[in-house]
N, C-alpha and C positions, 0 to 999 in steps of 0.2 A: 504494500500500500504506500502511496506517495503522500507525504505530509504536506497538506495545503491548508491555507487559512479560509475562513468563511468568505472573505472578500474575493478570494481567487475562485472559489466554487460558485459564488453568486454571479460573477460577471458574465460567464457564457450562458447562464440559464435565467437571465433577467426576465425574459418574456414569460416563461412558465411561472416564475415566482410572482410576477405582477398579476398574472391571470388568476393564480390561486388566491392571492390576497383580495382581488376583486370579488372572487366567488365567496370568500368569507364575509366580506363587507355586504354582499347581497343578502346573505342568509342571517346576519346578525342585526338585531334591531336595538337601537340605543334606548328605546323606551321600555325594553324588557329587562327586568332586574337580573335575570340569569345570564342574558347575553352581555350586559354591561360588566357583570362580575367576571365572565370568561375573558373579556378583553383586558380588564384590569390585571388579572392574575397572569395572563400571557405577557403583558408589558413588564410586570414585576419580575418575571423569570429572566427576561432579557437584560433588564437593568442590573439585576443582582448576579449576573454571570452564571445563571443556573443552567444555561444551554451550552453543552459542550459537544464538539465533534468527536465521535468515536472512530469513524473511518470513512474514507471516500475513495472509490475506485475510478480513476479517470477512464479506464478501459470500459467498464460496465456503466459508468456514470450513475452509480448508486451511492447515496449519502445516508449514513446512519448517525443519529445524534442521541445523546442522553440528556434528559431533563431531570434535574434534582428537584423532586417535589415531595409530597408526603410519602410517596413511594417512587422509586426510580422508574422513569418511563423512557421508552426507546422509540424514537420516530424514524421511519425509513422513507426516503424519497427516491423513487425510481424515475429519473428524469426522462429517459427515452420513452417510457410508457405513460409518463405524466400521471403518476400515482403517488399518493402520500398515505401512510398508515401509521398507527400508533399501537403500542403494546398494552395500553390501558384498557379497562373494560368498556369505556364509552363507545357506543355503536358507531356514531358518525363523527363529525368534527369535534375536536376537543381543544383544551387550552394548550396542550403540549404541541399539537400540530401548528396551531397559530403562533406559538412562541418561536418555533423553528422558522416559520415563514417571516415573522417579524425580524428575527436575527439576520436572515439573508437579505431582507428588504432594506435594512438600514444603511446599506452601502450605495443605494441609488435614490433613496428618498428619506424624508424626515419622519420618523415614527411619531414624534410629538405633533407635527402638523396633521398627519393622518388621523391620529386619535382625536385631536381638536375638531377636525372637520366632521368626523363620524359622530362625535357627541353633540355637535351643533344641530344634528337632525332630530334630536330628542324633543318630543313635545310633551304630551301628558302621559305620565307613567301608567302603564296598563293596570298595575295593581290598584291605583286609586280609582280608575274607572270600574274595575271589578268590584271594589268595595262598596260603591254606591250602586246597588243593583237596580237597573231600569233598562227597558228595551233601547232607549236612546244611548245609554252608556255601553251596552253590549255592541250596538251598531258602530259606535265610535271606536271601540276596541278593534273591530274587524276592519274598519276603514283605515285606522292608524297602521295596522300591520300590512294590509293589502296595498295601501298607497306607497309604502316603502318597498314592497315586493315589485310593484310596477312603476317604480319611481322614474325610470327612463322613458316611460310612455312609448315603448317600442314593442313590436310583435314578439312573442315568445316562440321559440322553436317547439314543435310538437312534443319532442322527446323530453323537454324540460318542464312541461306543464305539471306533471304529477309531482316532480321533485320540488318545484317552487311552492305548489299548493300544500304539499305535506309539511314543508318547513314552516309555512305560515300557520298551519293548523297546530303544529307542535307549540308554537309560541302562545297561541290562544288557549290551548288546552291547559297551560300552566295556570291560567286564571279560572279554571273550572271550579264551581262552588263545591264546598265540602258536603252540603246537605244532599242526601240521596235523591230527594224529591225534586231537586232543581237540576240535577246533572243531565238527564236525558233531554230536557228542554234546552239547556245550554248547548249541548252537542248538536241538536237539530238546528238551533238558531244560527250558530256560527257556520255550519255547513251550507245552509241556504244563503246566508249573507255573502259567504265567500264565492259561491257559485254565481250569484248575481253580479258580483264585482268582476269575475272572470269574463262573463258574457259582455258586460259593459266595456271592459278593456278590449275585447276582441272586435267590437263594433268601432270603437274609437281608433284602433290601430289597423283595422281591416285585416285582422288575424283570423285565418280560417279555423273553425273548430270542427274538425273532421279527421278521419283516419284512425288507425289502430291505437295510437298513443292517447288521443283524446277519449276514444272509446274505453280504453283501460281505466283512465282517470274517472270517467263518469260512472262506470260499473262499480268501482270501489266506493265512490261518493254516494251513489244511490243505495248501496248495501248498508252503509253506515246510517244514512237517513232513515231507511225503512226499519232498521233495528231500533233506532231511537223513537220513531213514530209508533212502532208496535208497543213499546214500553209505555209511551204516553197514553195510547188508546186504551190500554188495559189497567190503568191506574186512575184513581180519582183525581181530578184536576183541581189544583189550588186556585182559590179565588184571586190571589195575588198574581197568578200566572196569566190572567186574561189579557192584560196589556201586551204581554210578550206574544201571545197567540195572535192578537190583532196585528202586531208588527210583522209576524211571520206571514200572515195572510197577504199583507201588502207586498212583501218581497216575492212571494210565490206568484202573485198576479203580475208583478213587474217582469219577472223572468219569462212567464208564459207569453206575454205580449211584447217582448223585445222585437226589435226590427228584424233580426235574422239570427241564424245559428242553430243547427240541429233541431228543427221544429218537432220532429217525432219525439225526441227525448224531452223536450220542454212540455209538450202536451201530456205525455205520460206522467211527468212530474206533477203537473197541475191536477190532473184527474185523480191520481192516487192520493194526493193530499186531501182533496175535497171528499173523496169517497171514504177515507179511513180516519181522518183527523178532524176535519172542519165541517163534518156533515150535520150541522145544526140548522134547522129550518129558518130561524131568524137571521143567522149569519148568511145563509145561502140567499135569502130574499134580498138582503142589503147588497150582496155581491152582484146579484143579477141586475138589480136596479142600476148599479154603477156601470155594469157592462152595457146595458141597454142605452145609457146616456152617452156612450162613446161614439164619436164619429171621426171620419178621416184617419182611422187607425192604420199606421204603417207597420205591418208585421207580416212575417211569412206564415203565420197561423191564422186560419179563417176564424173570425170572431164568433161565427155561428156555432162552430164546433166547441168553442169554450162555453157558450151560453147553454148548449144542449145538456151539459153536465148538470146544470142547475134545474133545467126542466125535469130531469130524472129525479133529482133529490126532492123537488117540490111537487112531483106528480102532476106537472102541468101538461096534460095530454094534448090539448089543442095546440099550444105553442110548440110542443115537441113534434107534432105531425107537420106543422108549417116549416120547422127547421129541416125536417127530412127532405122536403121538396127542394132544398138548396144543395143536395148532394150532387157532386159532379166528379169527373175523373181526377180533378185537381185536389179534392179534399176527401175522397172516399177512404183513404187509408186512415185518416183521423177518425172518421165515423166507425171504422172497424175496430180501432183502438178503444173507443168508448164502449162499443158493444162487448168487447172482452171484459172490461171492468164491470159492466152492467151484469154480465153473467156471474162473475165472481161474487158480487155484492147483492144478489137477489133481485135484480131488476130484469127478470127473464123475458117478460112481455115486451119491454122496451128494446131489449137486445134482439128479440125475434123480428120486430118491426125494422130495425136498422139493417139486419142481415138480409132480410127479404127485399128491402129497397135497394140494397147494394148489388144483389144478384145479377140483374141485367147488365150492369156496368163492368162486372169482373172480367169477362173475356178480353175486352179491349184494354182494360187497365193492366192486367197481368202480362199480356203479350206485347204491349207497346209502351205503356207508361212506366212500368216497374223495371228497374235495371235487372239484367239476366242473373247477376250474382245473388240477388235477393229472392228470386222467384220460388225456388224450391222451399226455402224456409217459410216464406209467406203462405204458400199453398198448404203447407202442413198446419200452420196456424188456422187458416180458414177451415181446413178439414176438422180440426178440433172444435172450433166454434160452431160450425153448422151441424155437427153431430149432436149438439145440445138443443137444437130447435127442430120442430116438426116441419118436414118438407115433403112436397108431393114428388112422385117419381119424375115428373117433368122437370121440377126444380133441381132435383139431384143430378139429373143428366146434364142440365145447364151448368151446374157447378163444376162437375168433373170435366166437361168439355172445355170449360174456361181454363182449367189447370193445364191441359195439354200434356206434354212430356214431363212437365215439372211436378205433376201430381199422380204419377203412375202408382206409387205405393198407396196413396189415399184411394184412388179409384179401384185398385186391386182389393183393398179392404172392403169397399162398398160391394163389389161384385161377389166376394166370398160370403158376406153377410146375407146376400140375397140368393145364394146358391146358384149363381150364374157362372158355372165353371168353364163352359165353352167360350163365353165372352171373355173370361179372364185369360184364357189361352190366346184368343185372338188379339187382345190388348198387348200381350207381351211378344207377339209376332209383329205387331205394328210398330212397337217401340223396342227393338232388340237391346238386350243388356248383357247379362251373364248369368250362369247357373246360380252363383252365390247370391246375386241380387234377387233371382226368382225365389230362392229359399226365404229371403227376408220378406218377400211380398206374399208368401203363403203357398208355395208349391206343394209342401207336404199336406196341406189341407185339401188341395185339389186331388192329389194322389189317394188320399184317404177316402174321399167321397166320390170321385169320378176319374179313376185312373186311366180309362181309355181316352179321356179328353186330352191328357198330357202327352200322348204318343207323338202327335205331329210336332209338338213343341220340342221334344227331345231330338227328333229328326232334324229340325231347323237348326238347333245349336250344334249338333254333331257335324252337320255339313259345313257350318261356318268354321269349325275347327279344322276340318279337312282342307279348306281353301287356303289355310295359312302354310300348308306344305312343309311342315317340320315334324320330326319324330315326337317332339314334346307335345305338339298339338294333336298328333295322332293318338298319343296316350290319353290326352284329355277327351278326345272323341270316344275312345273305348270306355272311359269311365262314365260318360254320358249314356252310352249304349247299355252299360250294365244297369243303370237306373231305369232305362227304358224297358229292359228285359223284366225287371222287377215289377214295373207298372203293368206290363203286358200279362205277366203271370197272374197278377191280382185281378185283372179284368177278364181273365180267361181267354186271352188272345196270344198264346204262345205260338200257335201255328202261324198266325200273322207275322209275329216277330221273326220266326225262322225264315219265312219267305222273304221278309224285308232284308235280313242279313245276307241272304244269298244274292239278292239284287244289288246290295251295296258292294259285295265282293266282285260281282260281275262288272259293275259300273266303274270301279276303281282298281281294276286288276293290274294296271300298269304302275300303281303306287306300291312298290315292293315293301317299303318300310311299314306302310299302313297294313298290308296283308300280313306281315310278320306279327304286328301288334294284335290283329284280330285273331290269328291262329293260336297265339299263346294266352288268349284272354278267357277261353272257355265260353265264348258267346254263342258259338254255333251249337245248335241243338241236334 
């Protein structure tokens, strides 16, 4: 190992050190007592010469430092991989890592100036806001933390959203009330307020909220929300909590009626809250009156689909029927979403009306308006929903025709339930797949009830394997014929199968490998 000073190590890695310091600055909030203490103790370690270089390898560019603390801690920086880690038990960033970064940074910037600038951003301590419990103070706490998180007013890369929001949540969770009866409400309040701030930031900075990273964040956020909401719904609500519920209601409405950004998720969010937490007639009446008074609303969610939730809750049949007349290809998915919640929460007649009204629009919507990547999942949802409402045979055929190739499994299930085994076979000849997929769609049920119906299907898939002209495919064809022989035996048609195999041998007599596989398979009777 070459003996170098901190200054000599710092010089070639200034960019990484500066970026890491910026990342710490982004995550540490001066109004948080814990973050302020972390910075103070890291600065103390540097000033008191508690940070020492243990070794540095110029070849590997890996720096190891020891920090004299209550317990000796060891920080390792891998400069090529841009990684920093510490031996202490703290999961993420710690004062030891920050102390090493401070130590390396002091050779190209003033630590005192950095600390002064960082502390100047401090406003009202979060602890004092938490101590005076009110919805306004809880909202100010969220605004304080989120304003610092989004202080640059720039779009955030998708892969950073979850990290930034988790860090903000951690700071707010430190102010969580000690009383058990307030904790779930606090958790729900800050999740909703943070989500609202994220949507607002995305609109202000034209940041797209889509893709797997945002979906991952939303899934986790909704899981936490639903858990807190479930706890609140199953416990007696405190009278003192009503102002907080009012503030929640306002934030929920604001999110739902935002200008743009993942409308499907926002509508789900709104409907679930009203169906499970806010479902009070007086509250719903006031909310509906407010929605009815809105005009010139600029939102990617149709206001009618928001109001129909309250028609359900208030049993306003006439208004509900009028709202159904406004269903189009552009908003049909929102109506389907509401029908799903209606079935879950006991509004079966309303759900039936929505689903039957949607039925004529489904063929065009699925095949032209819905993106191909979503069609199979959406048709499965429809199959589940429509199975819960009474349909005529004509309606059922309209539904499954609308599914097309994306609803083969659903249509297969319908045909089996109605014992239409020959139609089941015809369907799978029309939309070829694989034997394993046939098993998933109920081939065993067909064999059990009408084995003779499956014989043409086995022939179809065996011939398809032969066309591939490889020994592996020939072996698969033989396996299919074995299943065909079993079905023929069960249906009393072994003579037919024997004649069939002779015809196959004659037709493909030039395929020597196929003939060898047939001869050693014991298929010939």
